[in-house]
N, C-alpha and C positions, 0 to 999 in steps of 0.2 A: 884364209880370208884375204880378200883383196885390200890393198892399201888405199885409204881414201885419198882422193885428189886434193891438191891445194886449191883454195878458193880463187887464187889468181890464175889458175890453169884455164885455158879457153875451153868452152863447152862444146864447140863444134869446129870443123876445119875452116880454113881461110876461104875456100871456094864458096861455101854456104854463106859466110859473112859478106863476101862480095855481092852475092845475089841480094841479100837483105839490105845492104847499104845502097844498092842501086835503086831499090824501092823508095828509100828515104830521099835519095838524091833526085829522082825523077819528080817527086812530089814537091820538094821545097828547095831544090838546088843546094846552095851553101848557106841559106838563111838560118838564123838562130831560131830554133823551135824548142818547145818544152818536151820533156822526156815522154810524157803521155802521148803527145802527137807522134813522136818518133815510134812509140810502141804501136800505135794505130796503123802507121804506114807499113809496118812489117807483119800486120795481121792479128794483133791482139786488141781486145776491146778497151783495155785500160792497163795501168801499171800493175804488175803482179810479179811473183817470183820468176815465172817463166819468161816474161817479157824483159825483166831486169837482167836475166842471164844473157839474152840476145844483145842488149845494149852494152853490157859490160864486156862481153866478148868482142863486140865491134870496137870498143874503146881499147881493148887489149891489143888488137891488130892495128891500132892507130887509124882506123877508118872513120870513127866517130869521135868527136872531141867534146868532152864535158866542159861547159863553160864555168861551172862551179857556183855561179850566182843564180838564184831562183830556179835551180834545177833545169837549166837550159843546155841544149846540145846543138851541134851542127856537123855536117860531114866535113872531115878534115881535108887538107889539100892532098894527102896521100890517097884518100878515097876518091877525091875528085879527079886525080890524074890516073886512076886505075884504067887499064885498057877496056875493062868490062863496061865502064860508064860512058864510053865514047860511041 
C-alpha cells in the first residue's frame, strides 16, 4: 500500500502553479483579494477542497501570499518576478 502524502506536500508541479498564478496576476496584479476571488481566477466557482489545494500549493511555492486577516491573498513578489509573468 502506498504511503500517504504529507498535507504540506505540494499537489502539483511548479510549472502548473506558475500557470495558475499567472491567471491571478493577470486579473488583479498584486492587489489583495479574497481567497474566493483567487479561486474564481483559476477556474473554480467557489472555495472548495479542490480550489483550496490549488491556493495552498501556490502558497507552498511562495507564489501566493496569504495575508492572514479576513482570508485575503495576493501574488507574492516571487510570483511577480517569475519570467512567465512578463
